[in-house]
Backbone bond lengths (Angstrom), bond angles and torsions (degrees), N, CA, C in turn:
res aa  C-N    CA-C-N  psi(-1)  N-CA   C-N-CA  omega(-1)  CA-C   N-CA-C  phi
1 R - - - 1.472 - - 1.437 110.00 -
2 L 1.433 117.49 138.82 1.401 127.01 -175.59 1.466 110.32 -96.15
3 R 1.430 119.73 150.27 1.420 119.62 166.53 1.507 116.48 -75.81
4 S 1.305 119.69 -179.96 1.418 123.63 -178.35 1.511 107.45 -64.25
5 F 1.388 112.36 135.30 1.454 119.17 -175.44 1.650 113.23 -120.21
6 W 1.148 115.36 151.56 1.575 115.91 168.14 1.483 101.04 -137.65
7 E 1.407 113.37 170.61 1.447 123.04 -169.92 1.483 113.21 -56.70
8 G 1.351 114.98 128.71 1.467 123.42 172.37 1.461 111.38 77.50
9 Q 1.323 124.10 -0.02 1.404 124.83 173.26 1.503 112.07 -70.72
10 A 1.293 121.04 134.62 1.466 123.63 172.28 1.643 108.65 -98.34
11 D 1.214 111.94 132.26 1.407 117.95 179.98 1.422 114.48 -152.19
12 R 1.367 115.68 -178.01 1.533 118.75 -170.68 1.523 104.60 -132.78
13 A 1.359 113.23 170.24 1.528 120.14 175.49 1.509 108.65 -57.17
14 R 1.353 115.19 151.67 1.455 120.63 175.27 1.546 110.19 -61.98
15 F 1.253 116.02 -45.84 1.469 125.82 174.31 1.497 113.86 -103.79
16 E 1.424 112.20 88.00 1.411 112.88 -168.82 1.557 117.46 -70.41
17 G 1.302 115.76 144.47 1.382 117.48 177.26 1.495 115.50 -160.37
18 G 1.400 113.75 -18.51 1.387 118.25 179.84 1.551 114.43 -110.78
19 F 1.378 114.04 -5.29 1.512 122.41 177.87 1.517 106.52 56.17
20 V 1.275 117.00 46.53 1.586 119.92 -179.67 1.616 105.09 -104.52
21 R 1.242 117.24 134.14 1.507 123.91 -176.15 1.619 102.27 -99.65
22 Y 1.340 117.27 125.70 1.417 122.08 -179.95 1.653 110.58 -111.65
23 T 1.340 110.85 137.41 1.409 110.52 172.32 1.518 107.74 -135.23
24 W 1.437 114.50 136.96 1.461 120.25 178.35 1.491 105.25 -99.10
25 L 1.470 107.92 127.79 1.470 116.12 -178.09 1.515 110.06 -116.35
26 N 1.452 112.03 144.75 1.508 116.42 173.37 1.606 112.53 51.50
27 P 1.308 116.61 48.16 1.539 111.75 -175.54 1.531 112.02 -80.58
28 G 1.383 118.07 -14.90 1.399 118.75 -176.33 1.522 106.35 68.22
29 T 1.407 114.89 -127.38 1.480 120.98 179.76 1.508 112.10 -98.46
30 G 1.473 109.00 10.36 1.540 111.65 -177.59 1.531 114.41 115.02
31 E 1.332 110.62 -12.89 1.485 112.90 -177.23 1.581 116.16 -92.74
32 A 1.379 111.76 5.09 1.552 115.33 -176.30 1.412 107.91 -146.99
33 G 1.338 114.81 -148.23 1.445 120.69 178.78 1.532 115.61 88.04
34 M 1.303 114.39 -178.15 1.456 122.50 -178.75 1.539 109.09 -145.51
35 W 1.312 117.59 167.45 1.430 123.23 175.45 1.591 108.78 -117.59
36 K 1.236 111.98 140.18 1.357 120.93 168.48 1.599 115.21 -114.85
37 A 1.309 121.64 120.86 1.395 121.72 -177.06 1.546 108.64 -118.13
38 E 1.435 111.35 124.92 1.447 120.32 -177.98 1.588 109.28 -105.08
39 Y 1.293 115.88 124.31 1.379 118.72 -175.55 1.523 114.61 -100.35
40 P 1.330 121.52 159.43 1.499 122.29 -171.47 1.550 108.18 -70.00
41 D 1.256 123.19 -20.47 1.510 123.21 175.07 1.451 116.43 -84.23
42 G 1.328 117.63 1.78 1.388 122.68 173.38 1.626 116.13 100.16
43 R 1.332 112.36 -1.14 1.402 121.12 171.41 1.427 115.64 -68.26
44 T 1.339 117.77 150.12 1.515 120.92 172.32 1.404 110.96 -132.67
45 A 1.292 125.01 133.22 1.457 130.12 -177.28 1.405 111.45 -118.19
46 Y 1.250 119.96 139.50 1.538 124.11 178.47 1.567 108.25 -116.12
47 Y 1.291 116.55 126.94 1.513 124.07 -179.14 1.528 113.69 -114.87
48 G 1.352 113.96 131.81 1.433 116.44 -175.20 1.419 122.94 83.17
49 A 1.304 115.90 -14.96 1.507 119.45 -173.23 1.669 105.06 -160.22
50 D 1.243 113.51 160.68 1.560 117.84 176.80 1.660 103.52 -77.74
51 K 1.300 105.63 -177.09 1.506 117.38 -176.19 1.608 110.32 -63.77
52 S 1.365 112.51 -32.57 1.406 118.09 176.46 1.531 120.55 -72.55
53 G 1.388 111.27 -15.93 1.419 118.83 176.32 1.574 108.81 99.02
54 T 1.438 119.59 12.27 1.321 120.28 175.47 1.600 109.84 -84.55
55 A 1.337 114.21 127.92 1.455 119.24 -171.46 1.506 109.41 -72.03
56 V 1.449 110.21 142.29 1.421 116.91 -179.42 1.539 106.12 -115.72
57 P 1.333 123.44 90.89 1.502 126.15 -170.53 1.478 113.18 -54.32
58 S 1.284 119.85 -29.05 1.504 125.20 -176.46 1.530 110.96 -67.74
59 T 1.387 115.22 -11.20 1.402 121.12 -173.04 1.543 107.81 -104.81
60 Q 1.339 121.28 -3.66 1.416 125.67 -171.45 1.534 112.19 -113.40
61 V 1.277 118.45 132.77 1.522 122.24 166.85 1.555 106.02 -86.21
62 I 1.318 113.50 116.67 1.456 118.62 -176.04 1.535 110.78 -109.44
63 V 1.313 120.65 133.16 1.400 127.47 -178.10 1.619 104.46 -80.08
64 P 1.298 118.75 113.57 1.435 120.10 -174.47 1.506 113.77 -60.31
65 S 1.346 122.82 -35.59 1.409 120.81 -179.70 1.469 117.63 -69.95
66 T 1.478 114.27 -24.25 1.422 113.60 -171.86 1.545 108.07 -123.66
67 A 1.312 119.28 -5.59 1.493 125.16 -177.78 1.558 111.91 61.66
68 K 1.340 116.08 13.02 1.566 122.53 176.30 1.453 111.03 -84.97
69 V 1.225 116.55 150.21 1.435 125.71 -178.93 1.555 111.28 -82.60
70 F 1.328 120.77 126.81 1.464 124.81 -173.59 1.561 102.36 -95.88
71 R 1.380 120.44 -42.27 1.409 125.63 -167.47 1.518 111.50 -148.12
72 W 1.306 115.85 133.36 1.545 119.05 176.58 1.452 107.92 -105.78
73 H 1.367 122.30 148.77 1.355 126.84 171.95 1.509 109.22 -115.94
74 V 1.422 123.66 160.96 1.336 127.99 -172.24 1.506 111.47 -79.09
75 V 1.371 108.37 133.76 1.511 115.12 178.32 1.484 112.46 -105.26
76 L 1.283 118.14 -36.14 1.413 121.49 -175.81 1.526 110.31 -143.88
77 M 1.383 115.06 139.26 1.478 120.81 167.38 1.560 109.43 -123.80
78 E 1.360 111.80 130.69 1.515 111.63 -176.18 1.578 103.80 -135.67
79 D 1.381 114.44 136.90 1.394 122.26 -179.17 1.495 111.44 -86.20
80 A 1.349 113.67 -178.31 1.588 115.73 -171.33 1.533 107.74 -73.18
81 F 1.390 123.15 -10.86 1.330 123.80 179.62 1.570 115.08 -101.34
82 G 1.353 116.01 3.54 1.404 122.40 173.87 1.505 110.24 95.94
83 H 1.341 122.12 -4.96 1.470 124.72 176.75 1.551 108.40 -66.81
84 Q 1.402 110.81 128.67 1.440 120.00 -173.57 1.511 111.55 -109.64
85 M 1.357 113.46 148.47 1.487 123.58 164.47 1.594 106.12 -127.16
86 K 1.289 115.84 127.80 1.326 123.15 -174.18 1.552 110.74 -113.12
87 F 1.320 115.41 142.13 1.503 120.96 -177.15 1.528 109.35 -119.73
88 T 1.313 115.55 129.33 1.597 120.18 174.72 1.492 109.63 -111.26
89 W 1.213 115.87 136.25 1.462 124.74 -175.76 1.570 112.17 -121.56
90 L 1.279 116.33 146.99 1.494 122.05 165.06 1.448 113.11 -126.26
91 K 1.293 114.99 167.19 1.476 118.73 -178.03 1.493 109.81 -118.27
92 D 1.331 112.21 141.69 1.555 119.35 174.54 1.536 104.48 -78.89
93 G 1.485 110.33 -177.66 1.405 110.62 -176.63 1.549 120.65 -67.84
94 T 1.351 114.85 -10.96 1.476 117.46 175.40 1.569 112.98 -94.18
95 G 1.238 116.58 -2.42 1.503 122.13 -177.78 1.564 115.96 89.63
96 Y 1.289 114.51 18.94 1.440 124.72 179.75 1.526 104.97 -80.16
97 P 1.425 122.44 119.63 1.425 124.90 178.55 1.634 107.68 -69.76
98 L 1.299 113.41 135.19 1.475 121.70 175.26 1.594 109.48 -126.19
99 M 1.259 119.23 130.69 1.408 121.79 178.48 1.456 109.97 -64.64
100 D 1.304 117.75 124.66 1.391 127.61 -176.50 1.520 110.17 -93.99
101 R 1.377 116.86 -50.72 1.422 116.45 178.62 1.565 108.83 -163.83
102 V 1.285 116.02 158.86 1.514 129.03 178.28 1.464 108.36 -117.21
103 E 1.258 125.56 126.22 1.465 130.28 179.57 1.545 107.11 -121.59
104 Y 1.329 114.69 137.82 1.491 117.97 179.34 1.555 106.37 -156.15
105 L 1.363 105.66 173.22 1.544 120.74 -174.31 1.520 112.68 54.40
106 Y 1.328 109.62 68.72 1.459 118.46 -171.72 1.552 111.82 -75.63
107 E 1.293 118.88 139.05 1.431 123.44 170.96 1.548 107.14 -119.83
108 G 1.319 112.65 97.03 1.427 120.97 -169.06 1.537 108.88 72.04
109 A 1.329 117.90 -122.05 1.443 120.51 179.48 1.482 114.96 -99.10
110 L 1.282 113.14 5.58 1.463 122.63 -176.37 1.465 115.61 -111.46
111 P 1.355 123.82 128.74 1.504 122.26 -177.10 1.565 107.04 -82.94
112 R 1.339 109.75 144.17 1.513 119.11 177.90 1.600 107.79 -73.41
113 H 1.373 115.09 -38.57 1.429 119.58 -174.58 1.467 110.89 -133.05
114 S 1.358 115.80 156.87 1.423 120.04 -179.68 1.561 111.95 -152.51
115 V 1.248 122.24 146.12 1.485 127.13 178.63 1.479 106.52 -118.37
116 R 1.274 127.11 121.30 1.490 130.11 -172.13 1.465 107.39 -122.42
117 F 1.362 116.42 145.14 1.491 123.63 -171.11 1.537 106.07 -117.44
118 T 1.252 116.72 146.63 1.490 124.14 170.92 1.567 108.23 -126.13
119 Y 1.259 111.40 145.18 1.516 113.85 -176.02 1.637 110.49 -127.10
120 E 1.309 113.82 166.32 1.412 120.06 179.50 1.519 108.04 -138.06
121 N 1.296 116.35 160.61 1.547 117.14 177.61 1.511 107.74 -66.61
122 R 1.332 113.27 154.13 1.420 126.39 171.65 1.490 112.20 -119.92
123 T 1.351 117.69 144.44 1.439 118.99 -179.92 1.468 110.57 -89.94
124 D 1.360 118.62 -23.76 1.505 123.87 178.23 1.476 107.20 -91.05
125 V 1.367 120.41 71.80 1.403 123.60 178.51 1.581 113.00 -60.30
126 L 1.310 107.75 130.01 1.575 113.13 178.84 1.521 110.18 -90.84
127 S 1.228 117.92 132.67 1.439 125.65 -176.07 1.621 111.21 -110.26
128 D 1.291 119.24 135.35 1.440 122.13 179.66 1.504 105.94 -139.51
129 A 1.414 111.51 112.48 1.480 117.85 178.45 1.499 115.79 -95.39
130 R 1.350 116.93 4.39 1.439 121.96 178.83 1.553 118.31 -49.03
131 P 1.437 108.45 -42.00 1.471 112.17 -179.41 1.473 119.55 -71.09
132 G 1.435 116.78 -1.12 1.408 120.48 -173.93 1.482 115.95 98.73
133 F 1.242 117.27 -4.71 1.392 123.99 178.68 1.532 109.30 -147.81
134 D 1.383 117.03 170.35 1.503 115.21 -175.40 1.547 111.81 -88.78
135 L 1.311 111.03 93.27 1.523 120.59 176.88 1.559 109.38 -80.41
136 Q 1.331 114.49 113.64 1.438 117.53 -175.27 1.516 117.01 -105.65
137 L 1.335 124.31 133.37 1.416 122.99 173.40 1.508 106.16 -98.05
138 T 1.313 115.32 115.51 1.459 126.60 -168.72 1.500 111.71 -108.55
139 K 1.356 115.70 -3.95 1.523 119.33 -174.16 1.430 108.60 -125.32
140 R 1.391 110.50 169.50 1.547 116.10 176.37 1.470 103.30 -150.52
141 L 1.337 118.16 159.59 1.392 124.53 -178.15 1.462 115.37 -71.20
142 K 1.481 115.18 129.07 1.417 118.99 -174.54 1.588 107.46 -111.68
143 E 1.317 114.51 -39.91 1.492 114.97 -175.10 1.518 110.40 -146.72
144 V 1.288 117.69 152.02 1.476 121.11 178.75 1.674 101.89 -131.57
145 R 1.199 117.12 115.65 1.402 126.51 178.93 1.551 116.18 -111.47
146 I 1.280 116.15 134.09 1.510 123.05 -177.38 1.609 110.94 -116.00
147 F 1.343 112.23 120.62 1.432 116.56 177.70 1.471 113.49 -116.24
148 S 1.272 114.43 153.32 1.544 125.39 -179.94 1.423 108.51 -127.19
149 G 1.292 122.30 141.84 1.427 129.19 173.05 1.502 109.18 116.05
150 T 1.409 114.26 152.07 1.471 121.64 -178.78 1.401 115.73 -90.90
151 T 1.374 119.10 -63.84 1.444 118.40 -170.26 1.624 108.29 -82.76
152 T 1.288 119.04 -35.34 1.470 122.08 177.91 1.518 108.41 -128.81
153 P 1.270 120.96 82.71 1.454 123.63 -177.91 1.506 115.44 -59.94
154 E 1.334 116.45 136.70 1.451 120.26 -175.03 1.569 106.19 -117.54
155 Q 1.350 110.67 130.43 1.490 116.38 176.91 1.544 105.80 -66.56
156 V 1.312 113.10 129.61 1.495 120.45 -179.37 1.563 113.94 -116.31
157 R 1.360 111.33 -17.54 1.566 115.80 -177.75 1.523 105.05 -159.51
158 R 1.352 108.27 143.85 1.567 110.27 177.08 1.617 101.69 -143.28
159 Y 1.316 114.30 141.83 1.432 123.69 170.88 1.460 114.29 -116.46
160 L 1.331 117.82 118.10 1.487 119.86 -179.17 1.578 109.00 -100.55
161 L 1.258 118.78 122.80 1.483 122.84 -179.33 1.587 106.26 -96.65
162 E 1.258 117.42 135.11 1.427 122.30 174.76 1.590 107.44 -126.63
163 Y 1.386 111.82 141.52 1.521 118.74 -174.48 1.546 108.25 -114.94
164 E 1.325 108.10 154.23 1.547 114.89 170.35 1.497 111.58 -57.68
165 T 1.307 119.18 153.21 1.431 123.78 172.59 1.609 107.66 -69.99
166 D 1.253 113.38 155.82 1.504 122.00 176.56 1.541 110.32 -52.14
167 Q 1.343 115.29 -43.20 1.435 118.75 -176.47 1.538 111.33 -63.07
168 V 1.406 115.93 -35.45 1.477 123.56 -175.91 1.544 106.37 -74.63
169 S 1.314 116.39 -51.89 1.395 126.33 -162.10 1.622 108.97 -83.79
170 G 1.321 116.80 -14.21 1.501 115.91 179.91 1.610 105.46 87.01
171 F 1.255 118.01 31.22 1.445 125.79 -178.39 1.508 113.99 53.02
172 Q 1.342 112.43 52.47 1.518 120.97 178.07 1.563 102.37 -141.18
173 T 1.303 118.15 154.16 1.517 121.04 179.75 1.467 106.56 -78.25
174 R 1.300 120.28 117.62 1.456 127.53 168.45 1.580 111.15 -130.78
175 L 1.300 109.12 127.26 1.481 116.42 -179.60 1.612 111.85 -61.61
176 K 1.289 116.69 131.84 1.418 119.74 174.72 1.531 117.68 -100.05
177 S 1.420 110.79 -40.71 1.515 111.60 -174.07 1.515 100.65 -164.89
178 V 1.423 112.27 153.62 1.405 122.15 166.43 1.513 111.96 -126.29
179 T 1.316 117.54 131.67 1.413 124.73 -169.00 1.600 103.32 -116.20
180 R 1.384 114.83 129.28 1.479 118.43 179.50 1.479 111.09 -106.93
181 F 1.366 114.65 136.58 1.418 120.39 -178.12 1.679 103.80 -125.95
182 G 1.383 116.15 144.42 1.332 126.47 178.78 1.502 114.40 -95.26
183 K 1.381 114.03 -154.78 1.458 121.44 176.47 1.520 109.91 -67.53
184 G 1.332 118.08 138.73 1.396 120.39 -177.13 1.561 110.92 79.01
185 D 1.266 116.72 11.18 1.509 123.16 179.32 1.524 108.95 61.14
186 V 1.334 120.12 32.63 1.439 124.85 178.55 1.505 107.41 -83.26
187 Q 1.341 112.73 130.18 1.584 116.88 -177.03 1.503 111.99 -73.30
188 Y 1.295 118.66 141.32 1.555 116.35 172.75 1.539 109.28 -81.95
189 P 1.245 112.36 153.40 1.425 119.49 -172.27 1.656 113.22 -66.41
190 V 1.290 110.46 -22.79 1.498 119.02 178.01 1.452 114.85 -92.51
191 K 1.343 118.11 126.97 1.420 120.16 176.74 1.475 111.26 -116.16
192 F 1.209 124.67 134.64 1.562 128.31 -175.94 1.513 103.63 -91.11
193 A 1.255 118.13 120.99 1.511 129.06 176.76 1.474 112.35 -116.78
194 F 1.321 119.80 149.66 1.457 121.54 -175.81 1.516 106.70 -130.90
195 G 1.325 115.07 145.55 1.453 123.19 177.97 1.531 110.21 -131.14
196 Y 1.325 119.84 148.61 1.436 122.15 -177.85 1.525 107.02 -121.63
197 S 1.391 113.87 149.41 1.449 121.83 179.02 1.584 105.38 -85.82
198 K 1.272 115.37 160.29 1.468 118.76 179.67 1.610 108.38 -118.70
């Protein structure tokens, strides 16, 4: 939890543990702005906007009644040498931000590698009223795909997540197995399965 902020002030978490310095930039009257987080290893992260300050609405949880931002998600992570990792987000039907892809090791304007995420509907919808409205998480992770290559990215690995049926899990999301695939989408011989005690 952070202490009270005003524009341009650098501060840290109320209960320090990560030694991260946060700065709120361009907040206006509290309905906009972005966050910059500076880490002790030299990395800098930008939340809610890119490095130039251009807002990225898909990374923001916005309160419908006030149009103010309740939560910002990371857009860019940059190390001390200028190497960047970029995060792309999408929103489900309720406005909940979901990570779409992570791109890194840039060669010019193109990333050498990327991790992409696929989601599916969940029956155990999670509800969060902290923003002042009913923010619902209606999706769960289905696939993680890893690509390599700049101009024509090739899928080099895929992870498929399977969940227990509602009847078995008691109508809550519980992971059943993770299946790994390699280049050419060839399945690995080992499949990770999970069991739960009662």
